[in-house]
Each structure stands twice: as structure tokens, then as C-alpha cells.
ChimeraX commands (.cxc) that place a marker at each C-alpha (Angstrom):
marker #1 position 99.47,37.32,39.51 radius 0.5
marker #1 position 96.74,36.23,39.63 radius 0.5
marker #1 position 95.26,39.57,36.83 radius 0.5
marker #1 position 98.17,38.86,34.68 radius 0.5
marker #1 position 97.07,34.98,34.76 radius 0.5
marker #1 position 93.37,36.00,33.93 radius 0.5
marker #1 position 95.02,38.29,31.49 radius 0.5
marker #1 position 96.47,35.94,29.82 radius 0.5
marker #1 position 93.89,33.17,29.26 radius 0.5
marker #1 position 91.40,35.48,27.93 radius 0.5
marker #1 position 94.13,36.79,25.23 radius 0.5
marker #1 position 94.91,33.51,24.52 radius 0.5
marker #1 position 90.90,32.73,24.23 radius 0.5
marker #1 position 89.97,35.37,22.32 radius 0.5
marker #1 position 94.07,35.30,20.10 radius 0.5
marker #1 position 92.25,31.22,19.45 radius 0.5
marker #1 position 87.99,32.35,18.78 radius 0.5
marker #1 position 89.84,35.07,15.90 radius 0.5
marker #1 position 92.58,32.48,14.19 radius 0.5
marker #1 position 89.48,30.14,14.03 radius 0.5
marker #1 position 87.15,32.69,12.70 radius 0.5
marker #1 position 90.67,33.42,9.98 radius 0.5
marker #1 position 90.75,29.19,9.31 radius 0.5
marker #1 position 86.94,28.81,8.61 radius 0.5
marker #1 position 87.48,31.76,6.90 radius 0.5
marker #1 position 89.60,31.36,4.24 radius 0.5
marker #1 position 88.49,27.51,3.79 radius 0.5
marker #1 position 85.34,29.58,2.69 radius 0.5
marker #1 position 87.17,31.93,0.47 radius 0.5
marker #1 position 88.97,28.63,-1.51 radius 0.5
marker #1 position 92.00,28.95,0.28 radius 0.5
marker #1 position 92.22,25.80,2.64 radius 0.5
marker #1 position 96.02,26.08,3.27 radius 0.5
marker #1 position 96.04,29.58,4.91 radius 0.5
marker #1 position 94.08,28.41,7.46 radius 0.5
marker #1 position 96.17,25.52,7.31 radius 0.5
marker #1 position 99.77,28.32,8.49 radius 0.5
marker #1 position 97.24,29.17,11.27 radius 0.5
marker #1 position 97.16,26.06,12.81 radius 0.5
marker #1 position 100.81,26.50,13.64 radius 0.5
marker #1 position 100.11,29.72,15.29 radius 0.5
marker #1 position 97.29,27.97,17.79 radius 0.5
marker #1 position 100.11,25.45,18.43 radius 0.5
marker #1 position 102.02,28.26,20.22 radius 0.5
marker #1 position 98.99,28.70,22.03 radius 0.5
marker #1 position 99.33,26.04,24.27 radius 0.5
marker #1 position 102.37,27.75,25.49 radius 0.5
marker #1 position 100.67,30.44,28.20 radius 0.5
marker #1 position 97.67,27.29,28.72 radius 0.5
marker #1 position 100.61,25.00,29.34 radius 0.5
marker #1 position 101.74,28.06,31.87 radius 0.5
marker #1 position 97.96,28.48,33.53 radius 0.5
marker #1 position 97.78,24.87,33.62 radius 0.5
marker #1 position 101.43,25.07,35.71 radius 0.5
marker #1 position 100.65,28.25,38.08 radius 0.5
marker #1 position 96.98,27.17,38.77 radius 0.5
marker #1 position 97.89,25.38,42.04 radius 0.5
marker #1 position 98.99,28.06,43.09 radius 0.5
marker #1 position 95.87,30.99,42.32 radius 0.5
marker #1 position 94.07,28.37,43.96 radius 0.5
marker #1 position 91.76,27.36,41.36 radius 0.5
marker #1 position 88.92,24.37,40.29 radius 0.5
marker #1 position 89.57,21.56,38.73 radius 0.5
marker #1 position 87.25,22.14,36.71 radius 0.5
marker #1 position 89.71,25.10,35.14 radius 0.5
marker #1 position 92.22,22.29,34.83 radius 0.5
marker #1 position 89.52,20.73,32.75 radius 0.5
marker #1 position 88.99,23.68,30.65 radius 0.5
marker #1 position 92.99,23.88,29.79 radius 0.5
marker #1 position 93.16,20.30,29.43 radius 0.5
marker #1 position 91.12,19.89,26.52 radius 0.5
marker #1 position 91.96,22.88,24.90 radius 0.5
marker #1 position 95.06,20.30,25.17 radius 0.5
marker #1 position 93.72,17.55,24.00 radius 0.5
marker #1 position 92.26,18.77,21.25 radius 0.5
marker #1 position 95.27,20.24,19.35 radius 0.5
marker #1 position 97.67,17.07,20.60 radius 0.5
marker #1 position 94.64,15.68,18.11 radius 0.5
marker #1 position 94.77,18.31,15.75 radius 0.5
marker #1 position 98.42,18.32,15.13 radius 0.5
marker #1 position 98.64,14.26,14.91 radius 0.5
marker #1 position 95.53,14.24,12.35 radius 0.5
marker #1 position 96.10,17.40,9.96 radius 0.5
marker #1 position 100.12,18.09,10.76 radius 0.5
marker #1 position 101.37,14.73,11.66 radius 0.5
marker #1 position 99.87,11.71,10.71 radius 0.5
marker #1 position 97.67,13.68,7.59 radius 0.5
marker #1 position 94.73,11.81,7.97 radius 0.5
marker #1 position 91.67,11.67,6.41 radius 0.5
marker #1 position 89.51,12.13,8.75 radius 0.5
marker #1 position 86.71,14.51,7.81 radius 0.5
marker #1 position 84.97,12.10,5.52 radius 0.5
marker #1 position 84.38,9.71,8.34 radius 0.5
marker #1 position 81.92,10.35,10.41 radius 0.5
marker #1 position 81.94,8.42,13.74 radius 0.5
marker #1 position 85.92,10.65,13.90 radius 0.5
marker #1 position 83.89,13.62,12.40 radius 0.5
marker #1 position 81.83,14.14,15.33 radius 0.5
marker #1 position 84.91,13.15,18.49 radius 0.5
marker #1 position 86.78,15.58,16.62 radius 0.5
marker #1 position 84.09,18.48,16.52 radius 0.5
marker #1 position 83.14,16.88,20.55 radius 0.5
marker #1 position 86.52,17.83,21.61 radius 0.5
marker #1 position 86.88,21.23,19.24 radius 0.5
marker #1 position 83.73,22.79,20.88 radius 0.5
marker #1 position 84.65,21.26,24.68 radius 0.5
marker #1 position 88.30,22.83,24.50 radius 0.5
marker #1 position 87.11,26.33,22.84 radius 0.5
marker #1 position 83.95,26.44,25.74 radius 0.5
marker #1 position 86.35,24.96,28.55 radius 0.5
marker #1 position 88.30,28.80,26.76 radius 0.5
marker #1 position 85.40,30.65,26.47 radius 0.5
marker #1 position 85.01,29.83,30.96 radius 0.5
marker #1 position 88.62,30.49,31.37 radius 0.5
marker #1 position 88.72,34.71,29.82 radius 0.5
marker #1 position 85.32,34.37,31.92 radius 0.5
marker #1 position 87.66,34.49,35.11 radius 0.5
marker #1 position 89.40,38.50,33.82 radius 0.5
marker #1 position 85.83,40.64,33.96 radius 0.5
marker #1 position 83.19,40.99,31.91 radius 0.5
marker #1 position 84.74,43.06,28.98 radius 0.5
marker #1 position 86.67,39.98,28.02 radius 0.5
marker #1 position 83.39,37.42,28.58 radius 0.5
marker #1 position 81.63,39.72,26.62 radius 0.5
marker #1 position 84.54,39.67,23.82 radius 0.5
marker #1 position 85.21,36.11,24.18 radius 0.5
marker #1 position 81.53,34.74,23.35 radius 0.5
marker #1 position 80.56,37.23,20.64 radius 0.5
marker #1 position 83.69,35.74,19.01 radius 0.5
marker #1 position 83.03,32.46,20.09 radius 0.5
marker #1 position 79.34,32.24,18.17 radius 0.5
marker #1 position 81.25,33.61,15.39 radius 0.5
marker #1 position 83.70,31.44,15.33 radius 0.5
marker #1 position 80.41,28.82,16.18 radius 0.5
marker #1 position 78.68,29.38,13.05 radius 0.5
marker #1 position 81.02,30.04,10.81 radius 0.5
marker #1 position 82.36,26.49,11.84 radius 0.5
marker #1 position 79.37,24.43,10.83 radius 0.5
marker #1 position 78.81,27.10,7.88 radius 0.5
marker #1 position 81.88,25.94,6.40 radius 0.5
marker #1 position 81.61,22.67,6.68 radius 0.5
marker #1 position 78.10,22.49,4.99 radius 0.5
marker #1 position 80.04,24.29,2.24 radius 0.5
marker #1 position 83.59,23.45,1.77 radius 0.5
marker #1 position 82.94,19.65,3.36 radius 0.5
marker #1 position 85.87,20.11,5.81 radius 0.5
marker link #1:1,2 radius 0.2
marker link #1:2,3 radius 0.2
marker link #1:3,4 radius 0.2
marker link #1:4,5 radius 0.2
marker link #1:5,6 radius 0.2
marker link #1:6,7 radius 0.2
marker link #1:7,8 radius 0.2
marker link #1:8,9 radius 0.2
marker link #1:9,10 radius 0.2
marker link #1:10,11 radius 0.2
marker link #1:11,12 radius 0.2
marker link #1:12,13 radius 0.2
marker link #1:13,14 radius 0.2
marker link #1:14,15 radius 0.2
marker link #1:15,16 radius 0.2
marker link #1:16,17 radius 0.2
marker link #1:17,18 radius 0.2
marker link #1:18,19 radius 0.2
marker link #1:19,20 radius 0.2
marker link #1:20,21 radius 0.2
marker link #1:21,22 radius 0.2
marker link #1:22,23 radius 0.2
marker link #1:23,24 radius 0.2
marker link #1:24,25 radius 0.2
marker link #1:25,26 radius 0.2
marker link #1:26,27 radius 0.2
marker link #1:27,28 radius 0.2
marker link #1:28,29 radius 0.2
marker link #1:29,30 radius 0.2
marker link #1:30,31 radius 0.2
marker link #1:31,32 radius 0.2
marker link #1:32,33 radius 0.2
marker link #1:33,34 radius 0.2
marker link #1:34,35 radius 0.2
marker link #1:35,36 radius 0.2
marker link #1:36,37 radius 0.2
marker link #1:37,38 radius 0.2
marker link #1:38,39 radius 0.2
marker link #1:39,40 radius 0.2
marker link #1:40,41 radius 0.2
marker link #1:41,42 radius 0.2
marker link #1:42,43 radius 0.2
marker link #1:43,44 radius 0.2
marker link #1:44,45 radius 0.2
marker link #1:45,46 radius 0.2
marker link #1:46,47 radius 0.2
marker link #1:47,48 radius 0.2
marker link #1:48,49 radius 0.2
marker link #1:49,50 radius 0.2
marker link #1:50,51 radius 0.2
marker link #1:51,52 radius 0.2
marker link #1:52,53 radius 0.2
marker link #1:53,54 radius 0.2
marker link #1:54,55 radius 0.2
marker link #1:55,56 radius 0.2
marker link #1:56,57 radius 0.2
marker link #1:57,58 radius 0.2
marker link #1:58,59 radius 0.2
marker link #1:59,60 radius 0.2
marker link #1:60,61 radius 0.2
marker link #1:61,62 radius 0.2
marker link #1:62,63 radius 0.2
marker link #1:63,64 radius 0.2
marker link #1:64,65 radius 0.2
marker link #1:65,66 radius 0.2
marker link #1:66,67 radius 0.2
marker link #1:67,68 radius 0.2
marker link #1:68,69 radius 0.2
marker link #1:69,70 radius 0.2
marker link #1:70,71 radius 0.2
marker link #1:71,72 radius 0.2
marker link #1:72,73 radius 0.2
marker link #1:73,74 radius 0.2
marker link #1:74,75 radius 0.2
marker link #1:75,76 radius 0.2
marker link #1:76,77 radius 0.2
marker link #1:77,78 radius 0.2
marker link #1:78,79 radius 0.2
marker link #1:79,80 radius 0.2
marker link #1:80,81 radius 0.2
marker link #1:81,82 radius 0.2
marker link #1:82,83 radius 0.2
marker link #1:83,84 radius 0.2
marker link #1:84,85 radius 0.2
marker link #1:85,86 radius 0.2
marker link #1:86,87 radius 0.2
marker link #1:87,88 radius 0.2
marker link #1:88,89 radius 0.2
marker link #1:89,90 radius 0.2
marker link #1:90,91 radius 0.2
marker link #1:91,92 radius 0.2
marker link #1:92,93 radius 0.2
marker link #1:93,94 radius 0.2
marker link #1:94,95 radius 0.2
marker link #1:95,96 radius 0.2
marker link #1:96,97 radius 0.2
marker link #1:97,98 radius 0.2
marker link #1:98,99 radius 0.2
marker link #1:99,100 radius 0.2
marker link #1:100,101 radius 0.2
marker link #1:101,102 radius 0.2
marker link #1:102,103 radius 0.2
marker link #1:103,104 radius 0.2
marker link #1:104,105 radius 0.2
marker link #1:105,106 radius 0.2
marker link #1:106,107 radius 0.2
marker link #1:107,108 radius 0.2
marker link #1:108,109 radius 0.2
marker link #1:109,110 radius 0.2
marker link #1:110,111 radius 0.2
marker link #1:111,112 radius 0.2
marker link #1:112,113 radius 0.2
marker link #1:113,114 radius 0.2
marker link #1:114,115 radius 0.2
marker link #1:115,116 radius 0.2
marker link #1:116,117 radius 0.2
marker link #1:117,118 radius 0.2
marker link #1:118,119 radius 0.2
marker link #1:119,120 radius 0.2
marker link #1:120,121 radius 0.2
marker link #1:121,122 radius 0.2
marker link #1:122,123 radius 0.2
marker link #1:123,124 radius 0.2
marker link #1:124,125 radius 0.2
marker link #1:125,126 radius 0.2
marker link #1:126,127 radius 0.2
marker link #1:127,128 radius 0.2
marker link #1:128,129 radius 0.2
marker link #1:129,130 radius 0.2
marker link #1:130,131 radius 0.2
marker link #1:131,132 radius 0.2
marker link #1:132,133 radius 0.2
marker link #1:133,134 radius 0.2
marker link #1:134,135 radius 0.2
marker link #1:135,136 radius 0.2
marker link #1:136,137 radius 0.2
marker link #1:137,138 radius 0.2
marker link #1:138,139 radius 0.2
marker link #1:139,140 radius 0.2
marker link #1:140,141 radius 0.2
marker link #1:141,142 radius 0.2
marker link #1:142,143 radius 0.2
marker link #1:143,144 radius 0.2
marker link #1:144,145 radius 0.2
marker link #1:145,146 radius 0.2
view
């Protein structure tokens, strides 16, 4: 069960990083609607994250593990509320953007930690994708203002 849960965490992290890369790429290409649809996929990633939380106690996961997953679930909730449910135009309010980006990187950084549990190959893959995602985050913000 340990190996399956570690692989689930790694696959979830990699899937999130790829989807975030696509969101930022679509924004740079002037097609933010496609990126918006990627958000629905990202919301589906809450399912394996919740499974990881539920099985965590059986696997004697440390407190940090729950914080890492909890940060990503919190970001997914904030994203759903701001962009999909309430449709708040918050990206032009500096303090909201700062809080949003901090939670985004706390969550995605947490996924990086979860992915490392599956071994070095998954670690290296997740690290590379995380770095690409991080660069694209700031590039697309500078170019598009989003």
C-alpha cells in the first residue's frame, strides 16, 4: 500500500505541474479560456489528495505530509471560490495576488515534497516540472498581467 500511495502522490504532483504549465502557456498564447478549462482538471486532483490524507495515518506519515497536502487542497478551494464560483477579479489587487501566489507555491511546493516519497526518478521529474512551472508563473504574469 505504501508504494501505491507514494506513486499516487507523485502522479498527482506531476499531473498538477503539467496542468499548471499548460494554464500559463495558454495565457501566454492569448487563449486563457483553454487554461480555464484546465482548472477543472486540477479540481479533480483533489480526489487523490483526499485519498492520500485519509490513508496517511495508516502509513504513519509525519505532520509535514498533512500540511503539504492541506496547502494544495486549500489553494484548490481558494481557486474554485475566486475564479470559478464567485468570479472575483482579484488579480489587480496586489495584496490578494500576493496571498494567492503564496498559497499557490505553498501547495505546489508541498506536492513537490509528496512526489519525492516515490523515489529519485519521480523527484527529478517533479523538480524539473516545478521549476518550469515557477518560471512560467512569473513570465506569464509579467506578459499578460494575470
